[in-house]
N, C-alpha and C positions, 0 to 999 in steps of 0.2 A: 263510452257508457262500459259494465260489466250486465253481460247477459242479464244476469239472473237480478240485477238495477235496477234492468229496463224490466224487468217481466213484475217486477215487486213494483215499480212508479206507477206501470198501467195498472195494476188492479188498486190501488189507493189512489189514485188519481180517476179513475173508474167511480170507487166505491166515494168519494169524495162530490165529485157529480154531482151522482143521486142524491143524497144530501141540498147539493144549494140550490140543484132547481126541484125538488119538494116531490121528488114522488119515492123517498124517505122523509119520514116524516116523526123528528126525536119527540120522544113522550113527555109531558113536564111534570114536577111536582107542582104544592101547594105555596112553598117557602122557595124562595126566590135562590138561586145554585149560583156558587163563586165557583167556574174549575182554574187549575189551579195544573201545568203539563210543561211538558215539552216540544220538541221537536226529532228528537234523541234517545238514544236505549241507555237511559241512565245517564249519575252522574252528573247531573245540572244542579243540586240540588230544592228537588222539590218538597221534602220531606221540610225538610229544615226552612223554608218558605208559606208551610201550610204553620209551619208550630209559629212563626213571628207572626203571621198573618190571623191565625187565630188569637193571639196575646194582644195583636193590636183591636180585633176585635168585643174579648174578654176583656179593654181599658172602660169602656164604650157603653160597658154596658149589654150587647150583643147578644144576644145568643146564639147558639147555633151548634153543626155538627159535625163530625164529617165523613162520607162516605167512599168506601175505595173496595180495590176491587180483593187487594190480603196476599199482594204474590207471592209462590211460595208455599203457602200453607197446606197444611192432605187433609182439612178439611170443606166442603162444598154448601153451598146454598149461604143465606144470610143470616151473619151469627151479628150478636153483640159483642165488640170486645171488651171483654176483663183484661184490666189493667193490674194483675197478679195470673196469668195466664199464660204460656207460652206461643210462639212463635212461627212452632207447628201449627197450634189452636186457627193462628188468627193474621198470621202473617208479620214480619221483623220493624217493617215501617208502621204500621196502624197500631200495632204491640207502643214501640217509642211514640207514636201520637197521643194517642190517649195513655200513658207515662204522663205522659210534660202535658197539656192539657188539662188532664181530669172535664174529658165533655166526652158525648155519647160517639162512638167509630165505631159506624157500622162499617162490614165487608160482607163482599156480596159479585158473584163476576154479573150478574145484572144490575148493574148502577141504580135506576130507576128502580126495581123490587127494593135494594137496600132503605132510597131513601123512600117510599112506600112506609115498611118497614118505621125506621126513623120516627115518622113522623106519625104512624098509630100508636107509638111509643111515647116520643116524649111532644107532641102537639107542631104547627106550623111554625117554623121556624130558618135561619139562614142552614141551607148545605155550604161546606167548600166541600165538593169530588174533586181528588187526590187522585195524579196524573189521569185526566182527565180532554188534555185535547183531542184525541182522537177516539175520543169512546162517544158519537155523536148523535147515539141512539136518544140520551137522554140532554134535555132541554136547559142546557144555559142560560144565567143572568146575565154576568158577566166573563169572559175569557180571558186569564194569565196563562202566560208562555213565556217560556226561561231559554234564555238562550245563554251558550259559553262560547272565546274564542275558540274554539275545537269547532263546532260546529258551522262556522264558518269556511271550514274547510273542510269543510268532511262528506262522503259520500252517501249515497241510500244503499240501505240496507241489502242481499248478506254483503254488498262490499265492506260498505262503512257503517256508521252509526245511525246515522239519519232516521227516522219512519217515516218522515213524507218531504218534498221538497222544501226548500228557505224560502219560497215565494206564495207558501199556505201561510208564512205569517201574519198576510191580510188580516187570515183569518178572526184572530187573535184582537182584541178588544186596546191589552198592553203591554208587552213586549218587556219583560225584566230582563235588564245586560249585566250577569251577571260574573263574576271570578276575572276582570275585566275585560269584558266584549265591549267593541265599541260599534257606538249608533253607523261610523259606515262600512262598518263588517255585512252588513242586512237591511234587506228591503225593506225601509218602516214607514215607506211613505202615509202619512196622516196618519200613523198611529198612536197614542200614548202609549209615553218611553217613560220607566224606573229603573233605575241603578244601585246595585244590591254588592254588598258584600259580605263574603263569607270569611269566617275566621274560625280559628277553634280554642279555647278554654282550655290553655296549657296547669295545669293546677297540679301539685304534688305529685307528679312524676319523678322514675327514680334516675337518677342519675345516669347510669349505664343500661336505659330500659330496651329487650328484644321490643320493635313492632309492629305489632302485625296487623292485619283486618282481611274481611271478604268484601267491599264493594266496588266498586263500577269504575272505581279511575285510584284505582291506590296510592298512584304516584302523585299524587295532588296530598293523601293524609301522609305523605312524607315530608312533601314542599313548605305547610304550613306545620309541623312540628318543625324542620331546617330554621325557618322561618321564625318560630318561639324561640330558638334555642336551645332545641333539643336532638341531638345525635343519637342513632335508635345506634346500637352493636350490629345489631343482627336483624334477618326483617322474614319474613312470612307472609307470604301472600292468597287468598283461598279465594277461591271466585264471591262474584257478589250472592250475598244472601244466604253466603253459606250456611251450614245448621252441624257445629261442629259434634264432632265425636269425640268418645278415647281417646282412639288411635293419635287425634293432632291436638287432644290437650298433650299425651306423651312427646308427641314431634317437639311442640314445645317448649316443656319443661329440657328435655334430651339439647333442642338451642340454648336455652339460657341458661345449659350448663358448657358445650362446648365452647359458647361466645364468652365466659366469664361474666354475663350480666347480672342486672341487680334485680330486675324484675323486670316487668311487659306494661306495654300503654298500646288499646285502642280505641276504639270507637265507638259510641253506645249503640250503634244500632249490631254490632256487636257483640258487645257486653249480651244483648236480647240475645242474641243468640248462642250464647254462650250456656246463658240458662242454668244448668246447676252447675257447671263444669266452672260457673265462674269462682270459687270463692279455692279452687287446685292451682290455678295462679297467681295466687299472693306471693309480691305483696301487687297490686295491675291495678296501675291509673287507666281510670275511664274515660276518656275525652270530648265532652258537648261539643256539636257543631252551633255558630251562635253566628245567624245571619242578620246583617243590620240592610234595612230598608232610606235609600234620601231620601229624605224630604217626607218622613215614612204619614201623617197628617194629612198632609193637601193629598197626596197616595189614596188614601181611607176615604178621603172629603170625596176625592172624584170618582171613587165603586163609589159607594153610596149612592152620590148621585144621580148615575147614567142606573142602578137598579132602579134607584128609584124612577126615573122619569121611563124608563123602557115599562114597567108593569104599571105605570098608567097609563100610559095610551093602548095597554092588550086589555 
């Protein structure tokens, strides 16, 4: 193992041990907390899954908000996301969730403080904790973790993308096998296992597009485009959560000219980060990610039953 990965593993292991033994305690909110997280650095589909879970809760008339760190934002402290705002203020993923779900989304480095703010503003209701598996400072009533096939063969940071060893999946309540992950690849003895499929809605895409994105796993986006029958004539990749600049737009327009493309195609998250530059890339197709959960009604029933049992005993 890479020496730096060994050090990283020791640090995360020691921190988890402090929580597991009760030497550090998690703070609680009045409403139940459902965490959606992963074990790797980006690209597992957490945001689409939060949106899917939120839509399933809304269909049942269950009130909830979303708590998020707001990664990449330039602001500090607890902020209520304005759906009409900018990614620099709130982070691209919180802004996307606020626009798609039309529920309160609160960002804050301290997720407990964000939850207290949400309860003061909107009353006691369910909280969906975005990217919460490693945020153990906030008590959760149900822990959901997404895994992908890449996770099964990855290594700990910084040599790989894993935030913690796969054995820590035992801390989860439900493990979601996403992007074709298989049960045999992970140590999931006794865990609730759900299966999810992630795809794109490829409508009204120019026939010969330039595909560009700033996401954790850009090759996945290209594979999804090609699976949908879209064959880009050129590609441009940026780092995850990339805030687009005027120079980026000039470069993309020049790439379109050189490749004789008919337009552009990108992801919803990138559309959020484009902000006021969106119209400069006309025609531009923005492709939503769609997450589907197998036997979704039973999955939500199970989650709500476990939450009810735990809160009934507390």
